[in-house]
Backbone as CSV, one residue per row, in Angstrom:
resi,resn,N_x,N_y,N_z,CA_x,CA_y,CA_z,C_x,C_y,C_z
1,MET,-188.039,-6.090,-78.027,-188.624,-4.896,-78.650,-189.276,-4.029,-77.587
2,LEU,-188.968,-2.747,-77.573,-189.582,-1.825,-76.639,-190.942,-1.383,-77.172
3,THR,-191.942,-1.426,-76.286,-193.267,-0.919,-76.635,-193.834,-0.181,-75.434
4,VAL,-194.261,1.065,-75.621,-194.872,1.863,-74.565,-196.179,2.415,-75.098
5,ASP,-197.256,2.208,-74.356,-198.563,2.682,-74.788,-198.949,3.963,-74.068
6,GLU,-199.598,4.864,-74.780,-200.236,6.049,-74.226,-201.714,5.942,-74.576
7,PRO,-202.490,5.156,-73.802,-203.855,4.849,-74.211,-204.770,6.056,-74.306
8,ARG,-204.507,7.088,-73.500,-205.396,8.254,-73.539,-205.327,8.975,-74.877
9,ARG,-204.197,8.875,-75.539,-204.038,9.548,-76.824,-203.960,8.568,-77.979
10,GLY,-204.062,7.291,-77.688,-203.980,6.297,-78.747,-202.620,6.189,-79.379
11,LEU,-201.565,6.541,-78.638,-200.208,6.526,-79.168,-199.409,5.367,-78.581
12,THR,-198.521,4.824,-79.376,-197.621,3.763,-78.938,-196.200,4.131,-79.335
13,VAL,-195.256,3.966,-78.400,-193.842,4.131,-78.710,-193.225,2.747,-78.832
14,ARG,-192.535,2.497,-79.928,-191.953,1.174,-80.141,-190.670,1.287,-80.958
15,ASP,-189.885,0.214,-80.909,-188.678,0.160,-81.728,-189.044,0.205,-83.212
16,LEU,-188.198,0.855,-83.982,-188.389,0.897,-85.438,-187.724,-0.334,-86.056
17,ASP,-188.283,-1.499,-85.733,-187.726,-2.762,-86.218,-188.619,-3.436,-87.253
18,ASP,-189.557,-2.684,-87.786,-190.485,-3.188,-88.798,-190.203,-2.460,-90.118
19,PRO,-190.101,-3.174,-91.238,-189.763,-2.522,-92.512,-190.698,-1.378,-92.884
20,GLU,-191.994,-1.537,-92.632,-192.935,-0.476,-92.981,-192.721,0.743,-92.096
21,LEU,-192.499,0.536,-90.798,-192.240,1.668,-89.912,-190.924,2.354,-90.271
22,GLN,-189.937,1.581,-90.666,-188.673,2.180,-91.091,-188.865,3.041,-92.337
23,ARG,-189.667,2.566,-93.269,-189.942,3.361,-94.469,-190.652,4.657,-94.091
24,GLN,-191.629,4.555,-93.167,-192.328,5.751,-92.720,-191.380,6.701,-91.992
25,ALA,-190.409,6.140,-91.272,-189.443,6.983,-90.564,-188.622,7.809,-91.546
26,VAL,-188.191,7.188,-92.630,-187.439,7.912,-93.658,-188.303,9.020,-94.256
27,ASP,-189.569,8.723,-94.528,-190.475,9.725,-95.094,-190.710,10.875,-94.113
28,LEU,-190.910,10.537,-92.826,-191.144,11.579,-91.828,-189.917,12.471,-91.687
29,TYR,-188.753,11.878,-91.677,-187.514,12.654,-91.578,-187.410,13.650,-92.732
30,ARG,-187.758,13.210,-93.928,-187.703,14.104,-95.087,-188.752,15.204,-94.990
31,ARG,-189.928,14.878,-94.469,-190.962,15.904,-94.289,-190.494,16.997,-93.344
32,VAL,-189.828,16.610,-92.278,-189.427,17.565,-91.251,-188.177,18.341,-91.658
33,PHE,-187.179,17.655,-92.222,-185.878,18.280,-92.471,-185.611,18.606,-93.936
34,GLY,-186.472,18.148,-94.838,-186.294,18.453,-96.245,-185.684,17.304,-97.015
35,ALA,-185.824,17.344,-98.338,-185.300,16.292,-99.206,-183.778,16.305,-99.178
36,PRO,-183.144,15.128,-99.214,-181.682,15.066,-99.107,-180.941,15.775,-100.222
37,ASP,-181.530,15.850,-101.423,-180.831,16.521,-102.516,-180.767,18.030,-102.305
38,ARG,-181.611,18.530,-101.407,-181.611,19.968,-101.116,-180.860,20.293,-99.832
39,THR,-180.894,19.390,-98.864,-180.322,19.667,-97.550,-179.050,18.893,-97.246
40,GLY,-178.821,17.789,-97.961,-177.700,16.925,-97.615,-177.981,16.031,-96.432
41,LEU,-179.195,16.101,-95.877,-179.573,15.284,-94.728,-180.294,14.036,-95.204
42,GLU,-180.065,12.928,-94.526,-180.724,11.695,-94.927,-180.774,10.720,-93.759
43,LEU,-181.817,9.925,-93.749,-181.970,8.803,-92.832,-182.323,7.613,-93.704
44,ASN,-181.768,6.435,-93.405,-182.093,5.282,-94.231,-182.394,4.065,-93.374
45,THR,-183.078,3.106,-93.971,-183.564,1.950,-93.221,-182.422,1.075,-92.717
46,ARG,-181.348,0.957,-93.463,-180.222,0.143,-93.008,-179.576,0.739,-91.758
47,LEU,-179.479,2.051,-91.732,-178.923,2.703,-90.553,-179.790,2.417,-89.329
48,LEU,-181.114,2.499,-89.474,-182.008,2.222,-88.353,-181.803,0.806,-87.829
49,SER,-181.707,-0.159,-88.723,-181.493,-1.547,-88.299,-180.141,-1.708,-87.611
50,ALA,-179.100,-1.094,-88.165,-177.764,-1.210,-87.580,-177.711,-0.586,-86.191
51,VAL,-178.362,0.567,-86.021,-178.396,1.215,-84.714,-179.064,0.303,-83.687
52,LEU,-180.217,-0.261,-84.039,-180.935,-1.136,-83.116,-180.128,-2.381,-82.762
53,ARG,-179.424,-2.931,-83.708,-178.692,-4.183,-83.471,-177.353,-3.972,-82.762
54,ASN,-177.009,-2.721,-82.506,-175.728,-2.446,-81.866,-175.870,-1.528,-80.655
55,GLY,-176.971,-1.696,-79.933,-177.131,-1.026,-78.655,-177.656,0.382,-78.701
56,GLY,-178.028,0.880,-79.884,-178.563,2.224,-79.987,-180.071,2.253,-79.824
57,THR,-180.651,3.433,-79.996,-182.100,3.599,-79.940,-182.602,4.070,-81.288
58,ALA,-183.659,3.447,-81.766,-184.375,3.882,-82.966,-185.843,3.657,-82.652
59,LEU,-186.495,4.709,-82.179,-187.848,4.616,-81.645,-188.816,5.424,-82.489
60,GLY,-190.057,4.967,-82.521,-191.099,5.685,-83.234,-192.348,5.822,-82.392
61,VAL,-193.065,6.924,-82.589,-194.389,7.113,-81.991,-195.411,6.784,-83.064
62,VAL,-196.266,5.814,-82.767,-197.228,5.322,-83.745,-198.633,5.705,-83.309
63,ASP,-199.376,6.278,-84.232,-200.785,6.609,-84.038,-201.578,5.770,-85.025
64,GLY,-202.163,4.663,-84.538,-202.818,3.725,-85.444,-201.780,3.027,-86.293
65,ASP,-201.849,3.260,-87.603,-200.858,2.684,-88.518,-199.826,3.705,-88.986
66,SER,-199.893,4.917,-88.430,-199.041,6.000,-88.932,-197.962,6.370,-87.923
67,LEU,-196.754,6.567,-88.428,-195.648,7.033,-87.603,-195.711,8.555,-87.514
68,VAL,-195.747,9.094,-86.290,-195.883,10.539,-86.109,-194.699,11.148,-85.361
69,GLY,-193.756,10.328,-84.936,-192.568,10.841,-84.255,-191.471,9.803,-84.264
70,LEU,-190.232,10.256,-84.149,-189.104,9.319,-84.125,-187.944,9.925,-83.349
71,ALA,-187.068,9.042,-82.870,-185.826,9.450,-82.221,-184.784,8.371,-82.462
72,VAL,-183.566,8.794,-82.763,-182.473,7.865,-83.044,-181.250,8.297,-82.240
73,GLY,-180.609,7.342,-81.567,-179.429,7.665,-80.772,-178.472,6.501,-80.675
74,PHE,-177.296,6.780,-80.100,-176.260,5.756,-80.002,-175.351,6.084,-78.823
75,CYS,-174.479,5.160,-78.487,-173.543,5.335,-77.383,-172.434,6.300,-77.781
76,GLY,-172.092,7.214,-76.878,-170.986,8.130,-77.101,-170.022,8.099,-75.926
77,MET,-168.844,8.656,-76.114,-167.848,8.703,-75.048,-167.040,9.982,-75.168
78,SER,-166.767,10.609,-74.029,-165.949,11.814,-73.993,-165.219,11.853,-72.658
79,GLY,-163.911,11.995,-72.709,-163.137,12.041,-71.477,-163.287,10.802,-70.621
80,GLY,-163.502,9.660,-71.261,-163.670,8.415,-70.525,-165.064,8.193,-69.988
81,ARG,-165.967,9.143,-70.212,-167.342,9.022,-69.728,-168.256,8.576,-70.865
82,VAL,-169.067,7.582,-70.561,-169.991,7.040,-71.554,-171.358,7.692,-71.369
83,TYR,-172.026,8.001,-72.465,-173.362,8.590,-72.423,-174.125,8.120,-73.655
84,HIS,-175.429,8.360,-73.666,-176.241,8.081,-74.851,-176.410,9.388,-75.611
85,TYR,-176.086,9.378,-76.897,-176.220,10.578,-77.717,-177.438,10.448,-78.616
86,SER,-178.372,11.384,-78.480,-179.574,11.410,-79.313,-179.274,12.242,-80.556
87,GLN,-179.074,11.565,-81.673,-178.664,12.248,-82.896,-179.802,13.024,-83.542
88,THR,-180.992,12.458,-83.527,-182.097,13.158,-84.179,-183.414,12.801,-83.521
89,ALA,-184.333,13.735,-83.567,-185.716,13.514,-83.136,-186.601,14.359,-84.039
90,ALA,-187.741,13.829,-84.397,-188.641,14.535,-85.311,-190.083,14.215,-84.957
91,VAL,-190.944,15.196,-85.137,-192.380,15.052,-84.892,-193.120,15.564,-86.119
92,ALA,-194.156,14.849,-86.521,-194.970,15.294,-87.653,-195.415,16.738,-87.421
93,PRO,-195.238,17.618,-88.410,-195.540,19.040,-88.217,-196.932,19.311,-87.674
94,GLU,-197.914,18.519,-88.089,-199.288,18.771,-87.645,-199.519,18.413,-86.189
95,LEU,-198.562,17.726,-85.557,-198.716,17.317,-84.156,-197.743,18.028,-83.227
96,ARG,-197.041,19.020,-83.709,-196.126,19.754,-82.838,-196.898,20.484,-81.748
97,GLY,-196.305,20.520,-80.563,-196.939,21.190,-79.443,-197.992,20.364,-78.744
98,ARG,-198.093,19.081,-79.069,-199.114,18.219,-78.466,-198.515,17.111,-77.602
99,GLY,-197.267,17.259,-77.229,-196.660,16.310,-76.309,-195.981,15.119,-76.938
100,VAL,-195.988,15.032,-78.281,-195.361,13.881,-78.937,-193.845,13.921,-78.751
101,GLY,-193.248,15.100,-78.861,-191.809,15.219,-78.678,-191.377,14.818,-77.284
102,ARG,-192.129,15.247,-76.289,-191.803,14.874,-74.906,-191.944,13.374,-74.717
103,LEU,-192.994,12.789,-75.282,-193.216,11.348,-75.162,-192.047,10.564,-75.747
104,ILE,-191.597,10.921,-76.946,-190.520,10.160,-77.585,-189.201,10.363,-76.852
105,LYS,-188.964,11.572,-76.325,-187.708,11.820,-75.618,-187.670,11.050,-74.298
106,LEU,-188.777,11.012,-73.576,-188.815,10.255,-72.325,-188.661,8.764,-72.583
107,ALA,-189.250,8.279,-73.676,-189.091,6.862,-74.022,-187.641,6.560,-74.382
108,GLN,-186.994,7.489,-75.081,-185.584,7.291,-75.418,-184.727,7.277,-74.151
109,ALA,-185.061,8.136,-73.198,-184.337,8.138,-71.928,-184.512,6.811,-71.200
110,ASP,-185.733,6.273,-71.204,-185.973,4.967,-70.576,-185.130,3.880,-71.233
111,ALA,-185.075,3.898,-72.566,-184.290,2.892,-73.288,-182.803,3.042,-72.988
112,ALA,-182.331,4.286,-72.894,-180.919,4.517,-72.579,-180.592,4.038,-71.170
113,ARG,-181.487,4.312,-70.222,-181.277,3.823,-68.850,-181.239,2.304,-68.809
114,ALA,-182.146,1.672,-69.562,-182.187,0.210,-69.587,-180.887,-0.377,-70.131
115,ALA,-180.197,0.382,-70.980,-178.919,-0.071,-71.537,-177.741,0.286,-70.640
116,GLY,-178.020,0.958,-69.511,-176.971,1.274,-68.552,-176.476,2.700,-68.564
117,ALA,-177.042,3.566,-69.402,-176.592,4.959,-69.466,-177.139,5.752,-68.287
118,THR,-176.346,6.684,-67.790,-176.793,7.583,-66.728,-176.873,9.031,-67.195
119,ARG,-176.337,9.322,-68.387,-176.406,10.662,-68.961,-176.816,10.542,-70.421
120,MET,-177.439,11.605,-70.910,-177.823,11.661,-72.316,-177.452,13.043,-72.843
121,ARG,-177.003,13.095,-74.083,-176.655,14.361,-74.727,-177.343,14.458,-76.083
122,TRP,-177.536,15.685,-76.516,-177.945,15.961,-77.893,-177.645,17.426,-78.177
123,SER,-177.813,17.834,-79.400,-177.510,19.217,-79.766,-178.724,19.873,-80.400
124,PHE,-178.744,21.208,-80.341,-179.820,21.953,-81.001,-179.290,23.302,-81.463
125,ASP,-180.006,23.891,-82.390,-179.655,25.190,-82.959,-179.862,26.267,-81.892
126,PRO,-178.827,27.011,-81.505,-178.985,28.023,-80.459,-179.942,29.145,-80.832
127,ALA,-180.187,29.337,-82.135,-181.100,30.391,-82.578,-182.555,29.949,-82.559
128,SER,-182.822,28.680,-82.250,-184.197,28.176,-82.211,-184.732,28.268,-80.790
129,ALA,-185.446,29.350,-80.494,-185.963,29.555,-79.138,-186.962,28.470,-78.752
130,ARG,-187.755,28.012,-79.709,-188.750,26.977,-79.407,-188.072,25.687,-78.954
131,ASN,-187.062,25.250,-79.701,-186.352,24.036,-79.318,-185.598,24.217,-78.009
132,ALA,-185.023,25.395,-77.824,-184.299,25.657,-76.581,-185.231,25.552,-75.377
133,HIS,-186.421,26.131,-75.482,-187.382,26.061,-74.373,-187.763,24.610,-74.078
134,PHE,-188.003,23.826,-75.120,-188.362,22.423,-74.927,-187.235,21.663,-74.234
135,ASN,-186.017,21.837,-74.715,-184.894,21.081,-74.171,-184.544,21.494,-72.746
136,LEU,-184.541,22.795,-72.481,-184.088,23.292,-71.191,-185.199,23.354,-70.153
137,ASP,-186.356,23.883,-70.523,-187.425,24.101,-69.547,-188.358,22.906,-69.409
138,VAL,-188.731,22.295,-70.529,-189.680,21.179,-70.478,-188.989,19.900,-70.013
139,LEU,-187.842,19.583,-70.621,-187.142,18.343,-70.269,-186.192,18.515,-69.089
140,GLY,-185.667,19.709,-68.899,-184.745,19.935,-67.790,-183.301,19.622,-68.106
141,ALA,-182.931,19.584,-69.399,-181.528,19.399,-69.770,-180.768,20.709,-69.536
142,THR,-179.447,20.628,-69.554,-178.591,21.784,-69.305,-177.666,22.005,-70.494
143,GLY,-177.625,23.231,-71.000,-176.726,23.557,-72.101,-175.314,23.795,-71.585
144,ARG,-174.417,22.825,-71.803,-173.065,22.882,-71.235,-171.992,23.310,-72.234
145,TRP,-172.218,23.044,-73.504,-171.159,23.266,-74.495,-171.732,23.981,-75.720
146,TYR,-170.876,24.752,-76.371,-171.232,25.417,-77.621,-170.189,25.021,-78.658
147,VAL,-170.644,24.499,-79.802,-169.735,24.018,-80.841,-169.975,24.815,-82.121
148,ASP,-168.954,25.514,-82.587,-169.045,26.222,-83.864,-169.100,25.209,-85.010
149,ASP,-169.976,25.465,-85.985,-170.047,24.634,-87.201,-170.025,23.140,-86.860
150,PHE,-170.961,22.725,-86.045,-171.018,21.352,-85.527,-170.948,20.322,-86.645
151,TYR,-171.641,20.589,-87.744,-171.667,19.657,-88.873,-170.686,20.056,-89.980
152,HIS,-169.654,20.823,-89.599,-168.586,21.217,-90.520,-169.108,22.024,-91.705
153,ARG,-170.178,22.767,-91.465,-170.728,23.673,-92.481,-171.152,24.959,-91.794
154,PRO,-171.013,26.105,-92.443,-171.480,27.355,-91.847,-172.969,27.273,-91.520
155,GLY,-173.353,27.953,-90.450,-174.756,27.977,-90.061,-175.201,26.769,-89.276
156,THR,-174.249,25.929,-88.822,-174.624,24.725,-88.066,-174.055,24.753,-86.652
157,ASP,-173.888,25.946,-86.075,-173.518,26.020,-84.662,-174.556,25.270,-83.834
158,ARG,-174.113,24.635,-82.771,-175.028,23.887,-81.918,-174.674,24.067,-80.441
159,VAL,-175.719,24.098,-79.626,-175.580,23.945,-78.183,-175.715,22.461,-77.877
160,VAL,-174.786,21.912,-77.118,-174.863,20.509,-76.713,-175.337,20.468,-75.267
161,VAL,-176.420,19.729,-75.039,-177.002,19.652,-73.704,-176.642,18.337,-73.041
162,ASP,-176.695,18.369,-71.723,-176.448,17.202,-70.883,-177.709,16.962,-70.060
163,TRP,-178.189,15.723,-70.044,-179.421,15.359,-69.330,-179.085,14.263,-68.337
164,ASP,-179.350,14.525,-67.072,-179.083,13.563,-66.006,-180.217,12.548,-65.956
165,LEU,-179.949,11.315,-66.369,-180.990,10.286,-66.411,-181.271,9.690,-65.044
166,GLU,-180.464,10.025,-64.045,-180.696,9.515,-62.692,-181.542,10.461,-61.854
167,ARG,-181.717,11.671,-62.329,-182.532,12.632,-61.578,-184.006,12.284,-61.732
168,THR,-184.726,12.254,-60.627,-186.148,11.929,-60.644,-186.978,13.183,-60.375
169,GLY,-188.266,13.098,-60.663,-189.154,14.221,-60.421,-189.156,15.205,-61.560
170,PRO,-189.898,16.304,-61.406,-189.999,17.301,-62.479,-188.672,18.010,-62.689
171,PRO,-188.495,18.630,-63.860,-187.256,19.364,-64.114,-187.037,20.448,-63.070
172,PRO,-185.804,20.657,-62.625,-185.526,21.712,-61.651,-185.807,23.082,-62.244
173,ALA,-186.350,23.958,-61.431,-186.680,25.299,-61.903,-185.408,26.101,-62.140
174,ALA,-185.402,26.837,-63.228,-184.275,27.726,-63.500,-184.345,28.920,-62.559
175,PRO,-183.216,29.515,-62.223,-183.228,30.698,-61.362,-183.881,31.870,-62.077
176,PRO,-184.369,32.849,-61.321,-184.972,34.025,-61.957,-183.966,34.715,-62.881
177,ALA,-184.461,35.132,-64.034,-183.582,35.803,-64.994,-183.333,37.241,-64.561
178,PRO,-182.110,37.731,-64.693,-181.854,39.145,-64.439,-182.619,40.002,-65.443
179,PRO,-182.847,41.263,-65.136,-183.539,42.135,-66.088,-182.783,42.232,-67.412
180,VAL,-183.548,42.284,-68.501,-182.957,42.436,-69.831,-182.795,43.925,-70.110
181,GLN,-181.560,44.358,-70.246,-181.292,45.776,-70.454,-181.387,46.176,-71.920
182,ASP,-181.033,45.254,-72.817,-180.986,45.543,-74.253,-181.731,44.434,-74.994
183,PRO,-182.847,44.748,-75.685,-183.620,43.703,-76.358,-183.088,43.298,-77.727
184,ALA,-181.939,43.803,-78.134,-181.399,43.453,-79.445,-180.953,41.997,-79.461
185,VAL,-181.122,41.337,-80.617,-180.690,39.946,-80.749,-179.189,39.842,-80.480
186,GLY,-178.819,38.900,-79.630,-177.420,38.690,-79.290,-176.937,39.500,-78.109
187,ALA,-177.760,40.433,-77.623,-177.367,41.207,-76.448,-177.301,40.286,-75.233
188,TRP,-176.284,40.462,-74.411,-176.150,39.622,-73.229,-175.625,40.447,-72.062
189,SER,-175.865,39.945,-70.878,-175.316,40.556,-69.674,-175.134,39.464,-68.640
190,ALA,-174.239,39.700,-67.699,-173.951,38.687,-66.684,-173.684,39.351,-65.347
191,GLY,-174.200,38.714,-64.298,-173.882,39.103,-62.940,-172.970,38.059,-62.323
192,PRO,-172.846,38.058,-61.005,-171.967,37.090,-60.350,-172.413,35.638,-60.532
193,HIS,-173.735,35.413,-60.605,-174.222,34.035,-60.615,-175.179,33.716,-61.759
194,THR,-175.618,34.712,-62.494,-176.576,34.482,-63.575,-176.239,35.361,-64.772
195,GLY,-176.845,35.033,-65.906,-176.674,35.835,-67.101,-177.858,35.649,-68.027
196,VAL,-177.995,36.527,-69.014,-179.078,36.432,-69.990,-178.521,36.685,-71.386
197,LEU,-179.201,36.117,-72.371,-178.853,36.295,-73.785,-180.142,36.367,-74.583
198,VAL,-180.290,37.405,-75.403,-181.505,37.622,-76.187,-181.381,36.928,-77.540
199,VAL,-182.437,36.204,-77.929,-182.478,35.538,-79.237,-183.830,35.818,-79.887
200,PRO,-183.927,35.659,-81.207,-185.207,35.882,-81.886,-186.125,34.677,-81.738
201,THR,-187.411,34.898,-81.928,-188.368,33.793,-81.946,-188.681,33.347,-83.367
202,ALA,-188.248,34.109,-84.364,-188.523,33.765,-85.763,-187.717,32.543,-86.184
203,ASP,-188.246,31.816,-87.176,-187.539,30.646,-87.694,-186.327,31.037,-88.532
204,GLU,-186.425,32.136,-89.264,-185.324,32.584,-90.112,-184.448,33.572,-89.337
205,VAL,-183.145,33.298,-89.300,-182.205,34.118,-88.537,-181.060,34.531,-89.458
206,THR,-180.689,35.795,-89.426,-179.618,36.276,-90.291,-178.260,35.775,-89.802
207,GLU,-177.291,35.763,-90.704,-175.935,35.353,-90.333,-175.355,36.305,-89.292
208,HIS,-175.671,37.593,-89.421,-175.193,38.577,-88.443,-175.704,38.238,-87.049
209,ASP,-176.997,37.926,-86.953,-177.562,37.581,-85.648,-176.964,36.284,-85.110
210,ARG,-176.711,35.330,-85.996,-176.094,34.072,-85.540,-174.713,34.325,-84.932
211,MET,-173.950,35.219,-85.528,-172.626,35.521,-84.992,-172.728,36.222,-83.634
212,ARG,-173.740,37.051,-83.459,-173.946,37.709,-82.164,-174.368,36.690,-81.107
213,ILE,-175.222,35.746,-81.494,-175.625,34.697,-80.551,-174.419,33.840,-80.176
214,ARG,-173.589,33.513,-81.158,-172.364,32.741,-80.887,-171.490,33.469,-79.868
215,ALA,-171.292,34.763,-80.085,-170.444,35.536,-79.177,-171.026,35.565,-77.768
216,GLY,-172.359,35.693,-77.670,-172.995,35.705,-76.359,-172.829,34.386,-75.625
217,PHE,-173.034,33.284,-76.333,-172.846,31.979,-75.702,-171.404,31.796,-75.248
218,ARG,-170.460,32.146,-76.095,-169.053,31.987,-75.729,-168.733,32.778,-74.464
219,ALA,-169.241,34.007,-74.405,-168.947,34.860,-73.257,-169.543,34.294,-71.968
220,LEU,-170.795,33.847,-72.029,-171.471,33.386,-70.815,-170.963,32.021,-70.366
221,LEU,-170.780,31.098,-71.304,-170.207,29.805,-70.925,-168.776,29.985,-70.425
222,GLY,-168.058,30.945,-70.998,-166.696,31.211,-70.561,-166.615,31.737,-69.145
223,ARG,-167.729,32.240,-68.619,-167.785,32.689,-67.231,-168.198,31.572,-66.273
224,GLY,-168.287,30.363,-66.804,-168.662,29.237,-65.953,-170.157,29.073,-65.776
225,LEU,-170.957,29.821,-66.550,-172.410,29.709,-66.470,-172.908,28.711,-67.508
226,LEU,-174.062,28.125,-67.254,-174.657,27.130,-68.141,-176.044,27.585,-68.558
227,ALA,-176.464,27.213,-69.764,-177.808,27.567,-70.242,-178.829,26.701,-69.516
228,ARG,-179.727,27.345,-68.764,-180.678,26.607,-67.936,-182.125,26.807,-68.371
229,SER,-182.401,27.849,-69.151,-183.786,28.142,-69.528,-183.789,29.006,-70.777
230,CYS,-184.906,28.968,-71.519,-185.125,29.894,-72.632,-186.622,30.163,-72.710
231,ARG,-187.005,31.399,-72.478,-188.426,31.750,-72.440,-188.694,33.000,-73.272
232,ARG,-189.862,33.015,-73.876,-190.287,34.153,-74.693,-190.578,35.350,-73.788
233,ILE,-190.132,36.538,-74.209,-190.442,37.758,-73.469,-191.301,38.711,-74.286
234,SER,-191.442,38.444,-75.595,-192.306,39.244,-76.462,-192.601,38.412,-77.696
235,ASP,-193.350,39.001,-78.628,-193.691,38.251,-79.838,-192.458,37.862,-80.647
236,ASP,-191.421,38.696,-80.609,-190.264,38.432,-81.469,-188.954,38.204,-80.716
237,ARG,-189.016,38.092,-79.393,-187.795,37.891,-78.623,-187.990,36.832,-77.538
238,ALA,-186.915,36.090,-77.292,-186.851,35.155,-76.170,-185.517,35.375,-75.476
239,VAL,-185.425,34.902,-74.246,-184.210,35.124,-73.462,-183.739,33.817,-72.843
240,TYR,-182.478,33.490,-73.094,-181.821,32.412,-72.361,-181.447,32.925,-70.972
241,THR,-181.640,32.081,-69.967,-181.111,32.345,-68.638,-179.959,31.384,-68.373
242,PHE,-178.847,31.933,-67.956,-177.656,31.151,-67.620,-177.440,31.201,-66.111
243,ALA,-176.980,30.103,-65.555,-176.693,30.041,-64.123,-175.665,28.949,-63.884
244,GLY,-175.289,28.782,-62.625,-174.338,27.745,-62.278,-174.939,26.359,-62.403
245,ASP,-174.117,25.358,-62.151,-174.539,23.972,-62.298,-175.566,23.608,-61.243
246,LEU,-176.323,22.538,-61.530,-177.294,22.026,-60.573,-176.570,21.334,-59.428
247,PRO,-177.168,21.344,-58.212,-176.530,20.657,-57.078,-176.559,19.155,-57.273
């Protein structure tokens, strides 16, 4: 059983191998993503046990007796390359922005490394500037792929990131972003080595804006550039910075 303590904050990261913690994990997932009858999303205790017993990760952040964060992942393969795929991560809404997400993701990376993985992947909504900033700037992952309708439903486009588990030290700094010429959502521009794409900071995004963001990602990734950063430039806008691969 994996157990990691954060004594300064009274937090512990551990495997979700306890029935009560598994029940809390299901409840937390529903709090964050909504009831399954409304969203079609669900997490269940049998799945958590099966993942743990077959080389996957099912981790929770515990504060006292309460579960405040979780992450679930499994082994994936593409083109003959094996990696750890993080299917879901969730943090109690009242604790967002307090480092719980980073703690659970780093613990998941440690568990994946212990199982022999050297790369980790996961996906996120390209219209979510907050998640993009966390994944790209805080963790240092790289947005390499864009998948239309990832979950076979409209509105589920995803950016798939690649995280090098062998890289040590702080995340590499993204290159300076070129000037933003057009602040409209979905506006993009590219130079020889870098590019930018404007996205909203709001949680609710129109279908029109999603299609513009899709087109921008396709264009920039099609030029051989990768999503390396996403930072807010105003109250209602953020900008992705695209650049070449890391050395």
